[in-house]
C-alpha positions as CSV (number, residue, x, y, z in Angstrom):
1,M,-49.4,10.6,54.9
2,A,-46.0,11.7,56.1
3,E,-45.5,15.4,56.1
4,N,-41.7,15.3,55.6
5,I,-39.6,12.8,53.7
6,T,-35.8,12.9,53.9
7,L,-34.5,12.0,50.4
8,A,-30.8,12.2,51.0
9,K,-28.1,13.5,53.3
10,P,-26.8,17.0,52.6
11,L,-23.9,17.0,50.0
12,K,-20.5,17.5,51.5
13,L,-17.3,18.3,49.5
14,A,-14.4,16.1,50.4
15,T,-10.7,16.7,50.7
16,P,-8.4,14.9,48.3
17,G,-8.0,11.2,49.1
18,T,-11.5,10.9,50.8
19,A,-15.0,10.2,49.5
20,P,-16.2,13.1,47.3
21,I,-19.8,12.8,48.7
22,D,-20.6,11.8,52.3
23,G,-21.8,8.2,52.4
24,L,-21.0,7.2,48.8
25,T,-18.0,5.0,49.5
26,V,-17.5,1.4,48.4
27,A,-14.9,-1.1,49.5
28,T,-14.0,-2.4,46.0
29,V,-14.6,-1.4,42.4
30,K,-17.0,-4.3,41.9
31,D,-19.3,-2.9,44.7
32,I,-20.2,0.0,42.5
33,A,-22.6,-2.2,40.6
34,N,-24.5,-2.8,43.8
35,I,-25.1,0.8,44.9
36,E,-28.7,1.5,45.8
37,S,-30.7,4.2,44.0
38,P,-27.8,5.4,41.7
39,W,-28.1,8.2,39.1
40,N,-26.2,9.2,36.0
41,G,-23.2,11.3,36.9
42,M,-23.1,9.9,40.5
43,M,-19.6,10.1,42.0
44,V,-18.4,7.1,44.1
45,Y,-15.2,6.8,46.0
46,C,-13.4,3.4,46.1
47,A,-11.5,2.7,49.3
48,A,-9.5,-0.2,47.7
49,D,-7.6,1.9,45.1
50,G,-8.3,5.4,46.4
51,K,-9.9,6.5,43.2
52,S,-13.2,8.2,42.3
53,Y,-15.6,6.8,39.8
54,R,-18.5,8.4,37.8
55,V,-21.6,6.5,36.9
56,T,-22.1,6.8,33.1
57,K,-25.1,4.6,32.4
58,L,-28.0,3.0,34.3
59,K,-30.0,-0.1,33.6
60,D,-33.4,-1.6,34.6
61,V,-33.3,-4.5,37.0
62,S,-36.5,-6.5,37.9
63,T,-37.1,-7.5,41.5
64,G,-40.3,-9.4,41.5
65,V,-43.1,-7.2,40.1
66,F,-41.0,-4.1,40.5
67,T,-38.3,-2.6,38.4
68,K,-35.4,-0.5,39.8
69,K,-32.4,1.3,38.5
70,A,-28.9,-0.2,38.8
71,V,-25.4,0.8,37.7
72,D,-24.6,-0.4,34.2
73,T,-21.3,1.3,33.4
74,Y,-19.0,3.7,35.1
75,E,-15.6,5.3,34.5
76,A,-12.6,6.3,36.6
77,V,-12.2,10.0,37.2
78,P,-8.6,11.2,36.6
79,D,-6.8,12.4,39.6
80,A,-3.6,14.4,40.0
81,K,-1.5,11.4,39.4
82,D,-3.3,10.4,36.2
83,M,-3.1,13.9,34.9
84,A,0.7,13.9,35.5
85,A,1.0,10.6,33.7
86,K,-1.0,12.1,30.8
87,A,1.3,15.1,30.7
88,D,4.3,12.8,30.6
89,K,2.7,10.9,27.6
90,T,2.1,14.2,25.8
91,A,5.7,15.2,26.4
92,L,6.8,11.8,25.0
93,A,4.6,12.2,22.0
94,A,6.1,15.6,21.3
95,K,9.6,14.1,21.6
96,A,8.6,11.3,19.2
97,E,7.3,13.9,16.7
98,E,10.6,15.8,17.1
99,L,12.6,12.7,16.4
100,R,10.4,11.8,13.3
101,A,11.0,15.3,12.0
102,E,14.8,14.8,12.5
103,I,14.7,11.5,10.8
104,A,12.7,13.0,7.9
105,A,15.3,15.8,7.6
106,K,18.1,13.3,7.5
107,D,16.3,11.2,4.9
108,S,15.7,14.4,2.8
109,A,19.4,15.2,3.0
110,Q,20.3,11.6,2.0
111,N,18.0,11.8,-1.0
112,T,20.4,14.0,-2.9
113,T,22.1,10.8,-4.0
114,T,21.1,7.4,-5.4
115,E,22.9,4.5,-3.7
116,F,22.8,0.8,-4.0
117,Q,25.0,-2.2,-3.1
118,V,26.6,-4.5,-5.6
119,Y,28.0,-8.0,-4.9
120,A,31.0,-8.9,-7.0
121,T,31.6,-12.7,-7.1
122,N,34.2,-14.6,-9.2
123,A,32.6,-18.0,-8.9
124,V,29.1,-19.5,-9.2
125,I,27.1,-19.6,-5.9
126,A,25.0,-22.8,-5.9
127,A,21.3,-22.8,-5.3
128,G,20.4,-23.7,-1.7
129,V,23.4,-22.0,-0.2
130,T,22.4,-19.4,2.5
131,D,23.6,-15.9,1.9
132,S,25.7,-14.6,4.8
133,E,24.2,-11.1,4.8
134,T,20.5,-11.8,4.2
135,G,20.2,-15.3,5.8
136,I,18.1,-16.4,2.8
137,P,19.0,-19.5,0.7
138,W,19.6,-18.8,-3.0
139,A,16.7,-20.0,-5.0
140,T,18.7,-20.6,-8.2
141,D,22.4,-20.7,-9.1
142,V,24.0,-17.2,-8.9
143,P,26.4,-16.7,-11.9
144,A,29.8,-15.2,-11.3
145,G,30.0,-11.5,-12.0
146,M,32.6,-8.9,-11.2
147,T,31.3,-6.1,-13.5
148,Q,28.5,-3.6,-12.9
149,K,27.3,-1.7,-15.9
150,F,24.3,0.7,-16.1
151,K,22.9,3.6,-18.1
152,I,22.5,7.2,-16.9
153,R,19.5,8.8,-18.6
154,C,19.6,12.6,-18.7
155,D,18.9,15.7,-20.8
156,V,22.4,17.3,-21.0
157,L,25.5,16.8,-23.0
158,A,28.5,15.2,-21.4
159,A,30.4,18.5,-20.9
160,D,27.5,19.9,-19.0
161,S,26.9,16.9,-16.7
162,D,27.5,17.0,-13.0
163,V,27.0,13.2,-12.6
164,V,29.8,11.3,-10.9
165,V,29.6,7.6,-10.0
166,E,31.6,6.4,-7.0
167,W,32.1,2.6,-7.3
168,G,32.9,2.0,-3.6
169,D,36.4,0.8,-4.1
170,G,38.0,4.2,-4.2
171,T,37.4,4.7,-8.0
172,S,34.9,6.9,-9.7
173,S,33.6,7.8,-13.2
174,A,32.7,11.4,-14.1
175,I,30.5,12.0,-17.2
176,A,31.9,15.4,-17.8
177,K,35.4,13.8,-18.0
178,N,34.1,11.4,-20.6
179,E,34.6,8.5,-18.1
180,F,31.9,6.4,-19.6
181,E,31.9,3.3,-21.8
182,S,29.6,4.6,-24.5
183,S,26.8,7.1,-25.2
184,D,23.6,7.2,-27.2
185,D,22.2,10.4,-28.7
186,S,19.6,8.7,-30.9
187,D,16.8,10.3,-28.8
188,W,18.5,13.7,-28.4
189,G,15.8,15.2,-30.6
190,L,13.4,14.2,-27.8
191,G,15.7,15.7,-25.2
192,E,17.4,12.5,-24.0
193,M,21.0,11.4,-23.7
194,V,22.2,8.0,-22.4
195,Y,25.6,7.4,-21.0
196,V,26.7,3.8,-20.2
197,V,29.0,3.6,-17.2
198,A,30.8,0.4,-16.2
199,H,33.3,-0.9,-13.6
200,T,35.0,-4.2,-13.0
201,Y,36.0,-4.9,-9.4
202,A,39.5,-6.3,-8.7
203,A,38.3,-8.4,-5.7
204,P,35.1,-10.1,-4.7
205,G,33.0,-8.5,-2.1
206,R,30.1,-6.1,-1.5
207,Y,30.5,-2.5,-2.5
208,R,28.3,0.6,-2.1
209,V,27.8,2.5,-5.4
210,I,26.9,6.2,-5.1
211,V,25.5,8.3,-8.0
212,R,26.1,12.0,-7.2
213,G,24.8,15.0,-9.1
214,K,21.4,16.2,-10.2
215,Q,21.5,16.2,-13.9
216,Y,19.9,12.8,-14.5
217,W,16.3,11.6,-14.2
218,G,16.7,7.9,-14.6
219,F,19.0,4.9,-14.8
220,Q,18.7,1.5,-16.4
221,Q,20.5,-1.8,-16.1
222,V,22.4,-3.6,-18.8
223,K,21.5,-7.3,-19.2
224,G,24.3,-9.6,-18.1
225,F,26.1,-6.9,-16.1
226,N,23.7,-6.3,-13.2
227,I,25.2,-7.4,-9.9
228,I,23.1,-5.2,-7.6
229,S,22.2,-6.9,-4.3
230,R,20.5,-4.2,-2.3
231,I,18.6,-1.1,-3.4
232,F,15.6,1.1,-2.2
233,D,16.5,0.2,1.4
234,H,17.2,2.1,4.6
235,G,20.6,3.6,4.2
236,Y,20.4,3.2,0.4
237,P,18.5,6.4,-0.7
238,T,17.1,7.2,-4.1
239,A,17.5,10.8,-5.4
240,G,14.3,12.7,-5.0
241,W,14.3,14.1,-8.5
242,L,14.2,10.8,-10.3
243,Q,11.2,10.3,-12.6
244,N,11.9,7.1,-14.4
245,L,12.9,3.7,-12.9
246,S,12.2,1.7,-16.0
247,V,14.5,-1.3,-16.0
248,A,16.3,0.1,-12.9
249,C,16.8,-3.3,-11.3
250,Q,15.9,-5.8,-14.0
251,W,18.0,-9.0,-14.5
252,S,19.7,-9.0,-11.1
253,P,20.2,-12.5,-9.8
254,K,21.7,-11.2,-6.6
255,I,18.8,-9.3,-5.1
256,Q,17.0,-11.5,-2.5
257,K,14.9,-9.0,-0.6
258,V,13.8,-5.4,-0.8
259,V,12.5,-3.4,2.2
260,F,11.3,0.0,1.3
261,P,11.6,2.8,3.9
262,T,8.2,3.4,5.5
263,G,6.2,6.6,5.9
264,L,8.0,8.5,3.1
265,E,6.6,9.4,-0.3
266,L,10.0,8.7,-1.9
267,F,8.5,7.6,-5.2
268,A,5.8,10.2,-5.7
269,N,7.6,11.6,-8.8
270,I,8.1,8.2,-10.5
271,H,5.9,8.0,-13.6
272,N,7.5,4.9,-15.1
273,A,8.5,1.7,-13.3
274,Y,8.4,-0.6,-16.4
275,A,10.1,-4.0,-15.6
276,L,11.6,-2.5,-12.4
277,F,12.3,-5.9,-10.8
278,A,11.6,-8.1,-13.8
279,D,13.6,-11.4,-14.0
280,C,15.2,-11.1,-10.5
281,V,15.1,-14.9,-10.1
282,N,16.3,-14.9,-6.5
283,L,14.1,-12.1,-5.2
284,V,12.1,-13.7,-2.4
285,S,10.6,-10.9,-0.4
286,V,9.4,-7.3,-1.0
287,K,8.1,-5.3,2.0
288,N,6.7,-1.8,2.6
289,C,6.1,-1.4,-1.1
290,Q,2.3,-1.2,-1.0
291,T,1.3,2.1,-2.5
292,K,4.8,3.6,-3.1
293,F,4.1,3.7,-6.8
294,R,0.5,4.8,-6.6
295,F,1.1,7.7,-9.0
296,T,3.1,5.7,-11.5
297,R,1.5,5.5,-14.9
298,D,3.3,2.3,-16.2
299,V,4.2,-0.7,-14.1
300,T,4.2,-3.2,-16.9
301,N,6.4,-6.3,-16.2
302,M,7.3,-4.9,-12.8
303,F,7.8,-8.3,-11.1
304,S,7.5,-10.4,-14.2
305,G,9.6,-13.6,-14.1
306,C,10.3,-13.4,-10.3
307,T,9.8,-17.1,-9.9
308,A,11.1,-17.2,-6.3
309,L,9.1,-14.3,-5.0
310,K,7.1,-15.6,-2.0
311,E,5.9,-12.4,-0.3
312,C,5.1,-9.1,-1.8
313,D,2.8,-6.3,-0.5
314,F,2.8,-4.2,-3.7
315,Q,-0.6,-2.9,-4.8
316,L,-1.3,-2.2,-8.4
317,P,-1.5,1.7,-8.7
318,Q,-5.0,3.2,-8.7
319,S,-3.8,5.4,-11.6
320,A,-5.7,8.3,-13.0
321,V,-4.0,8.3,-16.5
322,K,-6.1,7.7,-19.6
323,N,-4.4,4.5,-20.6
324,A,-3.0,2.4,-17.8
325,S,-0.9,-0.7,-18.3
326,Y,-0.6,-3.5,-15.8
327,N,0.4,-6.2,-18.3
328,R,2.5,-9.1,-16.9
329,V,3.1,-7.3,-13.6
330,F,3.2,-10.6,-11.6
331,Y,3.7,-12.9,-14.7
332,N,4.9,-16.3,-13.7
333,C,5.4,-15.4,-10.0
334,S,4.7,-19.1,-9.2
335,S,5.8,-18.9,-5.6
336,L,3.9,-15.8,-4.6
337,E,1.6,-16.5,-1.6
338,A,-1.0,-13.6,-1.3
339,D,-4.7,-12.8,-1.2
340,I,-5.6,-11.6,-4.6
341,A,-7.6,-8.7,-3.1
342,N,-4.5,-7.3,-1.4
343,L,-2.7,-6.9,-4.8
344,L,-5.4,-4.6,-6.2
345,P,-6.0,-0.9,-5.3
346,D,-8.4,-0.4,-2.4
347,R,-10.7,1.8,-4.4
348,G,-10.4,0.1,-7.7
349,F,-8.9,1.6,-10.9
350,D,-9.4,5.1,-12.3
351,G,-8.1,4.7,-15.8
352,K,-10.4,5.0,-18.8
353,T,-8.7,2.2,-20.5
354,V,-6.9,-0.5,-18.5
355,S,-4.8,-3.3,-19.8
356,M,-4.1,-6.4,-17.6
357,I,-2.9,-8.9,-20.2
358,E,-1.2,-11.9,-18.3
359,C,-1.0,-9.7,-15.2
360,F,-1.4,-12.7,-12.8
361,R,-0.6,-15.5,-15.2
362,G,1.2,-18.4,-13.6
363,C,0.6,-17.2,-10.0
364,S,-0.6,-20.6,-8.9
365,K,-0.5,-19.9,-5.2
366,L,-2.8,-16.9,-5.1
367,T,-5.8,-17.3,-2.8
368,G,-8.9,-15.4,-1.8
369,T,-12.0,-14.0,-3.4
370,V,-11.5,-12.1,-6.7
371,P,-13.2,-8.7,-6.3
372,A,-15.1,-8.6,-9.6
373,V,-16.5,-5.2,-8.8
374,K,-13.0,-3.8,-9.2
375,L,-12.4,-5.7,-12.4
376,W,-14.7,-6.8,-15.2
377,E,-17.8,-5.6,-13.4
378,D,-16.5,-2.0,-13.5
379,M,-18.4,-0.7,-16.6
380,V,-16.7,2.6,-16.6
381,I,-13.4,1.1,-17.8
382,N,-12.5,-0.4,-21.1
383,W,-10.7,-3.6,-20.2
384,T,-8.2,-5.7,-22.0
385,A,-7.3,-8.7,-19.8
386,T,-6.5,-11.6,-22.0
387,R,-5.0,-14.6,-20.0
388,C,-4.9,-12.4,-16.9
389,F,-5.6,-15.4,-14.6
390,T,-4.4,-18.2,-16.9
391,D,-2.4,-20.9,-15.0
392,C,-3.7,-19.7,-11.6
393,S,-5.3,-22.2,-9.2
394,E,-8.6,-23.7,-10.2
395,T,-10.2,-22.2,-7.1
396,L,-9.3,-18.8,-8.3
397,R,-10.1,-19.3,-12.0
398,L,-13.6,-20.6,-11.2
399,Q,-14.4,-17.1,-10.0
400,V,-13.1,-15.5,-13.2
401,P,-14.7,-15.3,-16.7
402,A,-13.0,-17.1,-19.6
403,S,-12.1,-13.8,-21.3
404,W,-9.9,-13.0,-18.3
405,G,-8.2,-16.4,-18.4
406,G,-10.6,-18.0,-16.0
407,M,-13.0,-21.0,-15.9
408,G,-16.1,-19.2,-14.8
409,V,-19.2,-18.2,-16.7
410,E,-18.4,-15.6,-19.3
411,V,-19.8,-12.2,-18.6
412,D,-22.1,-10.5,-21.1
413,D,-20.6,-8.0,-23.5
414,P,-18.8,-5.9,-20.8
415,H,-19.6,-2.6,-22.7
416,P,-22.9,-2.9,-24.4
417,V,-23.6,0.6,-23.2
418,T,-21.6,3.2,-21.3
419,R,-22.7,4.6,-17.9
420,K,-23.3,8.0,-19.6
421,Q,-25.5,6.4,-22.3
422,M,-27.5,4.5,-19.7
423,K,-28.2,7.5,-17.5
424,S,-29.1,9.5,-20.6
425,Y,-31.6,6.8,-21.7
426,I,-33.1,6.5,-18.2
427,A,-33.5,10.3,-18.0
428,D,-35.4,10.3,-21.3
429,E,-37.7,7.5,-20.1
430,L,-38.4,9.4,-16.9
431,E,-39.3,12.5,-18.9
432,K,-41.7,10.5,-21.0
433,I,-43.3,9.1,-17.8
434,G,-43.5,12.6,-16.4
435,T,-42.0,12.0,-13.0
436,G,-39.2,13.4,-10.9
437,G,-37.3,10.2,-11.2
438,T,-37.9,8.5,-7.9
439,G,-39.4,5.3,-6.6
440,E,-41.2,2.8,-8.8
441,A,-41.1,5.1,-11.9
442,E,-37.4,5.2,-11.9
443,R,-37.1,1.5,-11.5
444,S,-39.5,1.0,-14.3
445,A,-37.6,3.3,-16.6
446,T,-34.3,1.6,-15.7
447,S,-35.6,-1.9,-16.4
448,Q,-36.8,-0.7,-19.9
449,A,-33.4,0.6,-20.9
450,R,-33.0,-0.9,-24.4
451,G,-29.9,-3.0,-25.1
452,M,-29.1,-3.6,-21.4
453,S,-29.1,-7.1,-20.1
454,S,-30.2,-7.8,-16.6
455,A,-26.6,-8.8,-15.8
456,V,-25.4,-5.5,-16.9
457,M,-27.9,-3.7,-14.7
458,R,-27.0,-5.7,-11.7
459,R,-23.3,-4.9,-12.2
460,E,-24.1,-1.2,-12.5
461,S,-26.1,-1.3,-9.3
462,R,-23.2,-3.0,-7.4
463,N,-20.7,-0.5,-8.8
464,T,-22.8,2.5,-7.7
465,T,-23.2,1.0,-4.2
466,N,-19.5,0.3,-4.0
467,R,-18.5,3.8,-5.0
468,R,-20.9,5.5,-2.6
469,S,-19.5,3.5,0.3
470,A,-15.9,4.0,-0.6
């Protein structure tokens, strides 16, 4: 037997640009995989790129009847140049954050007004003609319209109002000066006053309307006098104190697309968006909407009657209110191309009672798998969903029970027992059995729960699993 065995050469620290350990130098990066007798943490210098690499993982390699260790993975060790580049990226990230803060500040400053564009036309625009500003062909004929009229909703009398509407052609209307068409104090006992402002343009064209002042919490359109063409867009802010957008854009034949500003909770205070874009027959595209209205308690009829709407990323609000209404939200949106799952909240609904009457009726181009666990299989919610999927594609309706407007097998009574009642009954059974409620005993008690069909039990199991993984 040998008395002395030399295991390795003595370690030798290297100067920058040379091999970190004497003898551990490879010609190319690929040669690292062929190093003999490697170990985790081993440092290797590559002559081809002048960089150092660290072995991070070994693997076993068979050589005949023997097995040896070989390099499996390795990583580059940052040098001075890499660290400098990282520092540059950090500086750029800081600058980007600074710019974002600046933009947010500007947006905040802008949000002291509500602004939108109107399009005054003195002749009918035929369907199929491409609009010069949006580049989108008109889906239906656009009627002539030179007058914009809308309602200012507030809680002050005219003399105390600070609201001034600038019409974009050099004229304005001040509520305090009684420069409004009419007023309605029928709900003054409830703290609401309504002032109707109107303006007829002398020449066709596009004008920016600016609503200044803070003493209003909502505005509504007047049917037949809505010529809005752009709203809720970059450069068209919405006052931060608005709470109600009910009928704010309804009946506008001149809106073709809506692009909401990204990354800002501009609509966190909006509690009512009833019929917001309803009957906008030339509206084709809605982007960046997604969860903008996630805190809104009422979105009934929001896109109802938007027959030309082709793309829309709006998600129904998750909602935590007791009674939530999603009735006719996408009613008769026959051109809408979307996966049904993308139109529903990611985590399902939170309301105790949810109404979805005719919500997707007539949406014949919807595709995808209907997430039953978020809808009729959610036993916590009391559902009303008559004709919800009526007139959708056959492929979609085959997934949906008849009570929801589908063609699928009808579900059992969706509420034969509440979750609380079921848990209470199971607890009683477990007490009778005399067990802590685990394993076979719990399954036995569960299966014996009176009045519960096996289908209901399966739904409850899926709901529980879904909520735990959410």
